[in-house]
N, C-alpha and C positions, 0 to 999 in steps of 0.2 A: 418640784415639777416645773418644767419650763412653761412660761406664760404664752398666751396666744395674743398677738397684737390686736388692738381694737379694730383695725381695718379688716383683719382676717375674720374676726368674730362677727362683724357686721355682714360680711360676705357669706359666712356660714348660715346666719339667720335667714338671709334672703334665699340662699340655696335650699335651706330646709323648707321654707314656706312654699317655694316653687315646686319642690318635689312632692309636697303633701297635697297641693291644690288638686291635681288630677284625681287623687284617690278620695279626698274629702268631697269633691264635687260629683264623684261617680255615684249616681243615684241607685236606688235599690229595687227590690222586687215588690210589686203590688199584687196581692192575691185577691181574686174576685170570685165570689160564689153566687148562686141564685138568691141567697139571702141579702145580697148587697143591691144597691141601686147604681145609677149612672155616675155618682159623685166620685168614686174611686178611679174609674177610667178617665174621667174628664180632668182629674187632678194630676195626671201623669205629667212629668216634666222631662226635659231632654236627658237621655241616658236611662230612664226608667224602663223596666220590663213589666208589663201587665200580663199576668198569667191567669187565664180564665178557666175555672173548673167546669167539668161536664154539667149539663142541666139545661133548663129552659129559662130564657130571660124575656121580660115583657116590657122593656123600657127603651127609650130613644137614647142615642149617644151623639153628642155635639162636640167636635174637637176643633180647637183654634190654635193649638200650641205651635210655635215656630221653633222646631229643633234644628240644630245644624247637621250637616251631612255626616260628620264624623262622630255624632252623638245622638243617634235617632231615638225615637220612642218606639219600643217594640211591644206590640199587643198580640198575644198568641194563645192558642189552646193549650191547656195543661196536658191534655192527652189527645193527640191528633187522631187516634183511633176511636175516640168518643167525643166528638166535637161539640162544643156548646152551641145551642140553638137560640137565635133571636127569632121569636115567633110573635107577631103582632096580629094574629087572626082574631076575629070576633069584634073588630072595631077599626076605626081609622087611625092612622099613624099620628095625626095631629092631636088625638085624644089620649095617647099613651103618655105615661110619665116621662118627663124630660126637663132639662134646664132651659132649653131654647124655647122662647115664647113668641117669636115673630110669626107673621102670617104665613111664611113658607115652611113652617116647622113640620108640616106633613109631607114634604117633598122627599124625605128619605128617613129610613130607620136609623142609619148612621149618616151623619153629615159632617163634612170637613170643610171649614171656611177659613181660608188663609193659612191652613195648617201646612207644615213642611216636615219632610223626612219622618214620616210615620209608616211603620211596617205592620201590616195586619195579616194574620195567618190562622188557618185552622178553624174557621167559623162556618156556621150555616145561618143564612139570613133568609127568612121566608115570610110570606103572607103580609107584605107591607103594602097597604092600599090607602088612598086618600079620597076625599069626597070629589076632588077634581080629576081623579083617575090617572094621576101622573106622579105617583110616589115612586120610590126605588128602594132596593135593598141598601144601596150606598150611593150617596150623592156627594160630589166634591166640586168646589168652585172657588172663586175669588183668590186667585194666585196660589192655590194649593199645589205644591210641587214636591217632588221626591216621594210621592206616595207609592208604596209597594203593597200589592195584594198577592197573597199566595194561599192556595188550597182553601179558597172560599167558595162555598156553594150558594148560589143565588137561585131561589126556587119560589115560583108562584107569587112574584111581586108585580106591581104595575109595570115597572121596568126593573131589570136586574141591576145593572150598573149604569149610572147616568151622571152627567155633569161635565165639567170642563169649561174653563173660560180662556181667554186669549193667552194668558201667562201661566196656565196650569199645566201640570204634567203628572201622569200616572202610568204605572206599569202593572199589569195583571198577569200572573203566571200560575199554571197548574190549577186553574179555576174551572168551575162548571156553572153553566147558565141553563136552567131547566124550566121551561114552561112559564116564562115571564111574559106579561102582557095583560091587557084588560080590554075586553071587547066593548065595554061601555065608553071607551075613549073615542073621540072623534076620528074619522078617517083622515081629516086634515091635520091631525096631530096624534098619530098612532103611537102605540107603545111597543117596546122591543126588548129582546134579551139584553142588548147593549146599545145605549144611546149616548153618544159623546158629542157635546156641543161645540167644542173648540180646543185650542191648545195643542199639546203633544201627547200622544197616546201610543202604548205598545201592548200587544196581547200575544202571549206565547203559551204553548203546551196546554191548551185549554179545550174544553168540550162544550159547545153551545148547540142546543137542539130544542125543537118543538116549541118555538115561541107561540103565544096564544093569538096575537094580533098581527104583528109586523115582521121585522127581519131578525135574523140572528145578529147582525152587526149593522148599525146605522151610524155612520161616522161623519162628523163635520169638523174634525180636528184639522188644524193647519198642517200638521205632520203626523202620520201614523204608520206604524209597522205592525203587521198582523202576520205571524209566522208560526208554523208547526202546530196548527190547530185542526180540529175536526168539527165541521159545521153540517148539521143535518136537519131536514124537514122544516123549513121555514113556513110561515103562514102566508106571507105575501110573496117575497122572493128572498134570496139568500142575504144580500147585503149591498151597501152602496157607499159612495163618497159624495157628499153634498156640501153646500156652501156653509162655511164657518158662520155660526150665529153671531160672532162678535165683529164681523167685518162691517165697517162703515164705508171703507173703500176697499177695492179688490187687492188681492195678493195671490201668489202661487199657493196652491194646496197640493200636497203629495201624499200618496199612499203606496206602500209596498205590501203585496200579498206574496208570501214565500212559503212553499212547502206545506200548504194546507190541503186537506181533503174537503171539498165543497160538493155536497150532495143536494141536488135541486129538490128532491122530494116531490110532493104534489101540491104546490102552492097555488094560491088564487091567481097570481100573475104568472102565466106560463111563458111570457115573452122575453124574460131576461133573468139572468142568474146573478150577475154583478152589474150594477148600474152606476153611471156618473150623471149628476143632474144639478143644475143651478136653479134654485127656487127663490133667489133673492132679487131677480131683475138685473139690470145692467150695473155692473160694478167695474170701473176702470182698473185694469191690471189683474182682474181675476182670471186665473187659468188653472186647469186641473191636470195633474200628471199621475198616472196609475201604472205601476210596474207589477206584472204577474210573472213569477219565475218558479218553475218546478212545482206547480200545483197540480192536483188531480181533480178535475171538474167532471162530475157525473151528471149529465143532462138526461132527465127521465121523462120530460114532457116534449111534445112536438113543437117545433118552431121556437125552442128556447135558446136565445142567443147567449152564449157564455159571457160576453161583455157587451154592454149597451152604452154607447156614447150619446146621451140624450141632450143634444146641443142644437136643437132647432132654432134657438134664440141667438145662435152665433157665438156662444161661449167657447173659447179655445180649450180643447181637450186633446191630450196625447196619451197613448197607451203603448207600453212595451210588453210583448208577450214572448217569453223564451222558455223552451223545455217544459211546457205544460202538456199534460195528458188530458185531452178532451174526448169524452166518450158519450155516446148515446144520442148525439144530435141527429136530426132527420136527414135522409139523403138529400144532397144538394143544399144542406144547411151551412150557412157561413159561421165562422168562428166569432164574428162580431158584427155589430150594426152601428154605423155612423149616420146620424140624421143630417148633419151639415158637413160634407167632406171638405169644404173650403176652410173650415175652422176646426177640423178634427183629423187625427191621423193615428194609424195603428202600424207598428213595426215589430219585428221579432223573427225568431228562427227556431227550427227544430221542435215544433209542436206536433203532437200526435193527434190524428183524427181518424174516424172510421172511414171506410171506403165511401166516396161520394161527397165527403166533407169539403167545403169551399174555404180555402185559406185566405183568399183575398190578397192583401199585400204581404202576408207572412211568407217567409222563404224557408226552404229546407224541410217542408212538412213531411212527416212520416205517417204512412197509412198502414192500418192493420186490422185484424179481426179482434174479437173480445180479448182485451189484454190482461184481465184479472184472474186471480186464482179462483175466487168464488164470490162474485158480486152479490148473489142471492143471499149469501150468509154474511154480507157486509165485510167481506175480505177483499180489499182493493189493492193488495200487493200484487206484484207482477207474476203472471204464470210463466213457467219455463218455456222458452222459445218465443216469448212475446217480442214483437217488432220494436217495442219501446226500450228493450234492453240494449245497452251500449249505443244508443242513438241520440243521446243528448249532446248539445254543443258545449264544448269546454271554453269557448272563446267569449262568453258573455260574463258580465260582472254580477256580483252579488250571489254567487252560487251558495246553496245551503250547506251547513255543516252538521245539521241535526235533522231528525224527522219525528213526526208524531208517533207515539206508541200507545195503544196498539189498535184499538177499535172502539166499539160502543159498550163493551163489557169491561175490558181493561182500559181505563180512560185517563185523561190528562196527565200523561207522562211523555217522555221523549227518549230517543236513542241517538247516539252519535252516528253521524253519517260520514264515513271516511272517504267515500267516493261519490261522484256525481255523474256517472256515466249513463245512467238510465233516465229516461223522461218521466216526469211526474214526481209525486211527493214521497215515493217509497223506492229505495234502492234494493234491487234483488239480492245483493250480497250482504246487506246489513244483518247482523246477528246480535245476540246477547239480550239480556233483560232490559227492561225500561228503567229510566231514572226518574224518580218521582220527586215530590216537593221537599222531601227530607233526605234525599240521596238514596238511602236504604229504607228498610221497613221502619216506620215510626214506632216509637215506644213511649210509654208514660215516663215523665221525668219531672223533677221539681224545679229545674232552672235552665236547662239547655235549650236554646231556641232551635237547635238543629234536630230535636227529637231524640236526643240521647247519644250522640256521637261523642268523640273525645274533645270536640271543640268546647271551650268554656263559654259561659254566659256572655252575650254581647258579641260573639264572633259570627262567622258567616251563617246566614240563614239559608241561603241557596244562591244560585246564579241569579243576579238581579236584586237580591234582598241581602244587603251586607252592611254590617256595622264595623267601623274601624276603631271603635272605642277600645282602649286597652282593658284586658281583664283585670279585675280587682282582687287582691288577696289581702285578707285581714292581717296575715302574718307579715306581709310586706309593709303595710301601713304601720304596724306595731314596731317592726324593726327600724324603719326610718325614723319614727317618732322617738324611740329610745336612744338611737344614735345621736339625734339632734340634741336631746336633753343632756346626754353625757358630754357632748362637745361644749355646750353652753355652760354646764356645771364646771367643766374643767377650767374655764377661764376664771371662775370665781374662787377656786381653791387657794388657800394661803400659800404664798411662795416662800421657799427657804431663802434666807439671806446669805 
């Protein structure tokens, strides 16, 4: 048998090692049941998939792992139809079992500190309270980035989701925030369904409603995108953009509100629905920019300004409003309020208002009667013949390509929106079923993060939750290993003279 030169043999060894490394390094599945504690989840390493069985869990989780973007840690429900429940009722979070022992251990049932590229889906986190009234279902901070939440229900916690520092980043999709808040918290530091301190934040296809004390969304992020959500019945007012907690000097802060249904409800503060406010005093360079495009804003209280630029201190604030449907404002009610017009401005076009609404500097305003199919039944899609149909401007940037689906019964889903001819969050010609967190109906499975599709373990979770790690096959590993051994053995066989 012909020999293999030493140089080629060395190259074969190197190639064999390189080909095996991705497979040998590919981590496995960690199964967690209610009989386990926090140790298994906290031991997950890059590439691991933590599969959590149905049941109730009563411990804290503290994650610090730095996974790369192409090899994330996936933590998911074994059965999305029977989600595991983290329930810390009956005591304070700080007293629950957990590995983290620092003084802020009560600030969240799940805490992520410096963790990167962790994807969490299919959980219920509820009844998380602390003696200082500022706990949360989940808290992230200290440069935690690449965090993806999907199909997580936050219910009856001090805050639902909280955290965010200057270099942090989190995306939440297909989530629900239900009745979070604590009336024992100070009015100077209230609690909310969502409270983000800083960094970069995105919220999509989610349903936030009935906070106990504050707002549905209280955002201090440097950059935030909130799109295709349904917000209902806030306690104080719907939401706001306020000064980043991490600013020592000022910088621009931006928020995009796109394709949301924002229902004012019966809040304690009737005077505003969405607000911008600087509560940090003078910071050189601080300025706020808010873009509202294709939202449906339902004003249910008299004198409720859809947008309030609270800049009496002279903080620069700019708002762009395009193709929004504003309904229910009082006769002669303006679409916005600017406290200091020398340092604030509102521009935009083709917004819809009831007769008598005052557009101010907004151009191309469309007026009409009740535009909805059945507002009393929470159906805010457009009625046939509504003046909002075919009245949207196509010349503005950032037009939506999706819309929230469907209402407060069928929740946290979306549909593709192929056209943007209508004003507001819902296109009259959009049809078809909603797309949920698992694309189709979820099913129980033993290892597919997509809830049972043909995608292998480690492949796409959903839009916004994706692992690019290659799928592992034990047969591939075995075949490569055997081939390598044969090649190396071939070199050592005796040669014919």
